[in-house]
N, C-alpha and C positions, 0 to 999 in steps of 0.2 A: 778452378774457383781463384785458390790464389790469383791467379796470372790476371784474372778479371777482375779482381781487387789493386794489383799492381795498375792496372791500369787506368781504373779509375782514380789511382790516390795519385798518379801521374797528370791525369787532365783535370783535377783540385789544383796540386800546384802550378800549372801554368796559367788557371784562370786565376788561382790567388796572385799570380807578381801580375797581369792585369790588372786585377783590381785594385791591386796599391799603389800603380802607377795611376790608375783614377783615384784614389783615396788622396794621393797627392795631388793633383793638380786641383782638389775641390780644395781642401786643406789652403791654395793662393785664393780663394776667395774669402769675402771679409766675413765670413760665418766665422763666429768665436771658437774657442776651445779652451776645454774645463778636463775635470779631472776625474768625471765618474764613468762608467762603463757596464757594459751590458754582455751577457755569454746567455746562450742556451744551445737546443740542439731541433733540428729539424728531421722529421721525418713520417717513413712511411711504411704501413703493415710493422710497428714497430722496429724497426731497423732505420739506422743511421742512412740520410739522405746526402749525399755529396753534390759540390756542384749547384748548390743553388745561391740566390745571390740576395742574400736578406739585409734590408734600406730603413730608414730609419726619416724619420719627416716629423718636426717641427711641431708642434697642432698649435691652433690660430691664438696667438696672444703671447707666444712665447718670444723674447724678444731674438732675433735674427734668424728667426729658424723658418715658420712658413712663408706664403706666397702670399701676397696681397692681393684681394678679387681685381680681376681683371688685370692684373699684372703678370711679368714673365716668371713661368716656373723656379721657385730658388733649388738648389743641387741641394741631393741630403744631407744630413745631418752627422750620418757614418754609413757605412756598407763595408758588408766583408763576404765573404763566398766559405761556404759551409764545406769541412774538409771529409776526409774517407769518410769519418763516420759521423757523419752531418753537422757536425757542432761549427760554433762561429764566435766570435766574440768582436766587440765593437768597442772600442776607448776613447780617449780626448772631448767627451761630453760634458756638455757646460748645465748645471740641473734646468729642469724642463719636462712638459709630457710630451712623449714621444710614441706612435704612429707606426707601427712595426707592420712590413708589407713581405713578400717572398717572391721570388721570381723564381719559376722553371718550367721551360717551355713541356705546355701538355698536363699542367699537372695545376692542380687549384688549392688553395685549404680551406681543408675541414673547419668549419666555425667562420666567425669573423676575423678581421683583422684584430690585434691587440693593441690597446693602448698602454703604455708604461710611464710612470710619475716615476722621477731619478732628481736626487736632491747631488749637492758637490760634495764629490770626494766620492760616492757611493759607489758599491758596486755590485750589481743587480744579475744572481745569478738561477740559473735552469727556467729560461724565460724559454720556454719548450713549444713547439709547433710541427701540426701534424698535415702533412699530403696528401691528397686525394687523386689518383687519374681522372684528368677533367673530359668533360663529355663532347662531343662529338655529333658536327651536321655534315654527310655528304649527298652528291645526286650532280647529274648532269642537268646543263642546259644546254637546248638547240633551239633553232627557229628553223619556220615553216615546216615541222612536224622532223625532222632529219637532218639537219645540219648540224654539227657542233659547233658551238662558236666560243671562238677561243677572245681568253682576255677584259672578257664580260666581267664588270665590278659585281658583284655579290654583297649585298648589305644586310645585313642580321642587326636588327633592333630590339632589346628588351619590352619585355610591356606587361602592364598588370593584370589581375584578371577581370576589368572591362575593356582589354584591348589598347587602352589609350600607354604610348609609351612610357617608359620610367627609368632613371637615370641607374645607371651601373656602370662597373668597371668590366668593359671587355678584354682580349688578350687580343696581341697583335694579327694572329689570324683571321680574326673579324675585322680587325679597320681596315684590311689592306690587300681583303681575299678579291680573287680574281680565277677566272676560269682557264686553264692548263690547254694544252693544244690538241687534249680529247674534247674541248667542255667541260669538264668536271672539273667541281671546287670542294676541296674542304676545310672547313672550319673547327679547331680542336683546339683542347685546355679551357670548354665552357664550363662553367658553372649550371648546374640547373635551374630552370626556371623556363618564361615561355617569349617566347619568341615569334614574331615577324619578318619572314625573307623575301625580301626582292632583289633582282636582278636587272641591270641596263641602268641608264641617267637618267634621271626626270627630264633634263635639259635639252634631250634630243643630241647628243653632241659627243662623239665618237674619241679616241685617242689622237690628239694633235687637235683638240678644239673642230674638229672637222665633224661633218655630221653625222648622224645614227640612223640608218635602217630602222635600228629596232627600240624598242617601246620600251618602257618601263614595266615589270609586271613581275605582281605578288605571286604567292606561292597560292596556287599550283595552274594556275593560271586569270588572273584577276588583274587590269590595267588600273584598278583603284582600290586605297588600301581599305574599304569598306567590306569585300569581298574578299579579303587575307583566309586564311586557313593562320591559324593560330598553331605550332609546336611546341607541345609540351617538353620538353625535356627531364630528365629525371640523373641527378646526381652520377657521371659515371657512365652514363647510356650512348651508346653511336645510334641516330638514326641515320640510315641509308636508304637512298632510291627516292632523296628528297629530290626531283625534276622538276623541272621549267620547263615547257616552251613558248619562248617568249614572243611576243606580240610583234606585228611590225608597221611601219609609219607608214604613209604616203607620201612616197618623196619623187622628187625632181630630177634633170640634170638640165647645166646651162651648157649650150652646145656653141662655138665660136673659130673665131680664126685668128692671127696676128699677121698682119701686115707690117710693113714699111711704110711712116705718115706722108712720104715724100711720093714715092714711083708704084705702093699698091703692092707692091711685090708680097708673097709671103714669107714669110721667118719662122721657120722649123728650130726647134730645140730649148724655146724657150719656157722658163719656169711659169705657170697662171698660179693666180692667189687669190681668195674671195674674203671678204668680210660680209659677216650680217649682223648690219645695226637695227637696233628697237629704238621707242621715244625713249629719251632721257628722263631718269628718273627724280623726282624731287620738285620736278619742276615748278617752280617759282616766282611768275613774273611779276611780280611786285618787288623782287629784290634792287638794291638802291645801286646797281650799277647797269653798263649796257653789255656786259657781257649776255653774248646767246646761250642756251642753253646747248648741252653736244651729246651726241646722238650717244646710245650706249652699245658698245663693241660687244653683243654676245656670241661669235662666233668665229674665229680667224683661224687658216691653213692653205698651206701651197698644195695641190690636190694634183696638177696633171700637168703637162709640158704637150707643146705643140710637135703636132709631127712634121712628116717631109713638107705633105703640103699645106704646113700654120695652121693645122687645124687642130682643137682640142678638145674636152668633153670633161666637165665637172660630176659625178653623180653621187646621188645618195642626198638631196640636200630638201631639209624641208621648208614649208611656205614660209617666206617673207621677204624683204628690204637686203639686196646686196649690191656687193662693189665687187667686180675683178679686177682684175690689172694682172704687167707682168711684171715678176718679181725679177726685183734687180738686184745684183754680183754685189753681197754686201762686201767683200773687198775694193768696191770701187774701178775695179778694173771694165766696166760696163760702161759702154759710149753713150747707153741709151737709155729711156724715162719710156715712162706710157702713163696718161690720164688714167685715172680709175673710173671705169664702166659702172651706170646706175643697173641693177637687173633688179624685177620685180617678179617675185614669183609665185605666183597662186596657183592657178589648179593646172598648169599645163607645162613643160617643158621651155625653156626660151632657148631658144634657134637664133642663128645667124648674129650673134652677138661681134662686134669688131673689138681688138686690141689694135693702136696704133701706136707702132715703138716711133720717138723721137729723138733726134741728138742732142743732148744733154750740152749742161758746159761743163768745162774742166778748171778745176782750182791747183794750180803747182806752185809749190811751196817748200820750206824749211822750219824745222825747227831748232832754235836756237837758243842755249840755254845762258843767262845771265853769270852763273857760276859752275863754268865747266871743267873745271879741274875737281869737286864732286863727284866721287867717286862711284854714289849713286847715277851720277847721267851716263855711264856707260853701262854700268850692271842692270841698267831698267831699261834702254830703248829700246831690247827687242819685244819686251812688256807692254812699250806705251802705242796706243789709237789714237788718231786721228776721225773725231764724230763728226758728220755736217750734215745738219738737219736744214732742209731747204723747204720755203715756205714760200705757196704760189703768191703771184702779187693780188692784193685786196682781200689776202684772207684771212683771217685774225689770229692773234698770236697762240692762240690755244686749240686752233682749229681742227685739229689733224690733216692729214691728207686724203682718208680715204683706206690708203692702204696701210696702214699702221705701223707700230716702230720697223719691221724688218727690211726700212731700203725701199720698198712698194709702190708702185704709182705715184702721181704725183706729192710733193712733200715726203715724209718716210727719212730718212736717215739711211747712210751707208758709211761705211770705217774705211779707213787705210791705215797702214803699219809705217812708221819712216823709218827710210834705209840706214847702213852704219853712220854716214852724214847727218842727218837727221834730215834727207827728203824724202818727200809724197805728194801723192799725185792724187787726188779727187776726181772720176770721171760721171758722165751722167746724172748730172744734176739738172734738175727741171728747173725754169725760169723763175727769178724772184730773189728773195732777201735769203742768204744760205747765213747760219750760223755756226761757229765752230767751237770745239770743243775738245781738250787733251785731257786722257786718262790714264792710269797704269791699270790695266787689267787683274793683276795680279795681286792690288791691296783690297783685300776681303777684311773684313772685319775689325778695319781700320785706318784712319789716314795715311798716306806712304810719303806727304811731304809734297807730292808735286804742285806744284802751284801754277797753273799760266794767267800771269799778269797781262799782260796785252798781244794784240793780236797788230800786225803792222804790214799795209799795201805801198808800196813805194817810197815808207817814212812813214807812210800819213796815218793816223789812230783808224781803225776799221770794224773794233772789237764789239759792235754793237751792232756787225753783221756786215754783208758784201752781197751787195746786188747785183748781179749776173744776167744776164738775157738767151737767148734759143741760141745753143752752140757755141758759147763764149768760150774761151782762153782767159783766163785770169792767172797772169805770173808776179812774179816776186812779192810775195804772201810768206808773213814769218810769221812764228806762232813764239814770242819771247815767253821762255818757265825758266824757271829756277826751282832746287828743293828747300823748302824753309829747314830749319835746322835749331829754331830757340825753343825753351820749353820756358813753363807755363806753368807751376804748381803755389800753388795755396792749401788755407785752413778756411771750414766755417764754425766760428763762434756763437756759440748760444749763450743769449743774456736774457735774464727776466724768466725763464722759468725750462721746462724738456719739450722736446717736441715728441708726437705718437711711436711709440716701438715703429710701426709700421708704414710710418711718413719715408718716402726717400728723395731726398734733395738730388738734382742737376746744379750744372754749372754753365753757361755759354759764354763763348768768345765770339766775337764779333767785328771785323778788320773797320775801322770807319775813317783811315787819314786816307789822302791823297792818292797814295799810291797803292789805291786798295787793289786788286787782280782778280782777275774772270771769277774764279775761282772761293772768293774769299766773299761772294756776297751770299753765301749761306752763312750763319751762323755754325760754330762746331758746339758739339755740345758734349759734357764728358758726368757721370756721372760720380756724388758725393760718397766714401766707402762712410761706415759708417763707426772709423774713428774723426769725421768729420774732413778728411781731405781728399782730392783733386789733381790731378793735372793732365795739363796738354801738350803734346808731345808735337815733334816736325812745325812752328811754328815760321810762316814767314816774319820777318822784321817789320815792325810797322805797330802804327795805335791800336789800340782792341779795345771796345767796351763789357765790361763784363760783370754777367748778371748771374744776380744766385734765383733760381727758381724751383717757385715754393707749389707743391700740389694744390691746389684747390682755390689760388691766392691768383688776386689781380695781379697785374703786368707790374706794378707800382709796389707791390709787397717790400720790398729791399733796392735801396739804391745802388743805381748799378755805379762800378770804379771806371777809370780809366787809365790804360797803359800802357806801357812805350816800351817796347823789344827790340834787343840790337840784335843783330844776327850772332846767331852762337849762344846767346845767354840764357843765362836760366836764373829766371825772378819767383820770387815768394810775392805771394795776397793774401790776407785779410780779410774774407767778408763776414761783417757780424749780422747775427739776427738775432732780432729783439721777439721773443714770442710774443708778449706783452701787443705790443703791433702789432703782426700776425695776426692775432685772434682778433682784432677789430677791422681788422680788414672784408670788406664782402664778398660773398664767395664769386669764385669765376661765373660769368655768363650773366651775374645781378644787371636788369636793365631799368631798374630802379630810379638812375640816374637819366634815363634817357625820353626824352617825351615826345608821345606821340603821336600823330596825325591826329588835327585838333586838339 
């Protein structure tokens, strides 16, 4: 027993180090810190429970703590891990109300979560809570009576006494439950209550958005929620044998072959994809523009490949309108493309479909930097990707190519990576207008400073796009890029009152000078922290319009400022916000000033 306690203590110490790192990261957020503290003990069966995570979340209305409705979740105001005796302590709290939650996989709190009020400098002690073993629901999922189904999603919905869904916070085991390789699922750590259980997806899609032959089925064997049997679960109870034999759908297949468009010869080893579409949502024919409503993509997958005879077969599809196509090599090494072939599945398989491969155009060029001495150029060159989006002649700018974004069918997107000297080659492009972009694929969570300034062919500006013909080879294309190194930072000055505590401001910077680069056309946006400060990093030298974004206010709630940045400069700006003027602005979306028909 002493050895077991040492192991628990070691685990608690290790988790404590991890939690300390999380807490340190949280301290870098705009949340305020204070001098209050909270401590207590988490127990189970009268004994301390080690390794539980205790979190504090600010109650709505407390400055800097609670999430605003519909906004991003805020980090905990404080967090701690219980030690070997189940004790915890959280410090650096500002005065306010906090909701205490405890996380321990497989366990739940006995009773409801507590809400504690703390004063500035107050040390609140003996905030103890008790855990209980969570309840369990487990069973097996089969198809057609005997076949165990693997990886099927299991959905658990809390319901009230009338069988209607109700709000309840469920453990992760319920939110992400799937059947294992035996068709078995197990949902644990549940509070007692009434539940409705179902297996499968209601949209008919399987993994990878492919069609599924299995229909969503409610326990024990209903295909409609009205026929579901409600599961009554007592605290700590384990319900076993909650088995479901899932219902199958009527499914169909698409059969065909891949051939060379010029010779008619079969082509083996070609990946085949499909897209299922439906009528556009919210179709508004009286839109004040000429854009045609776009088909809604409800399913997309790569399903099959052509055999030695060029033949392919896609199975398990539900009725609807499809397109099938050859999936192009995203690396840009393939020299061929295919137009998407429409297929209408109604009540039987579709056969005799031909996918005709055509020789596409090729673009050869190089990426050139106007600041090649910048160390980021060589360091990040392996991370850069050139994307070519091909739009067939006569197709609307937002029309899509039938094959979707995976470089499939006419239109679509293919990519290439520049070599050590910046050279690149993009092949298999369908004829039409090709637009090129340059991205840093490792730039996640923030801008990298990489900016594509312009695109040239034989010295002429072609940043609007390259017109290519069938099988044409286009050379001497240059993508001129740079890395931004200027910084713009500033402060929002509040005049004439105070802002609501939950209001979140942001600032946009849009480049407006004649040297505007291709990547500069979309405005950069950064949040304003609680002290009113904001900062843009890695901007390209040029002239920018700086505008304060105020939730619920019109675009002209504040006057924009114009700032000119030099290369490598660090510049400060102050953005005034008069609360009195803001309150006089009509809410965003007000149509009072617009005249209706007649």
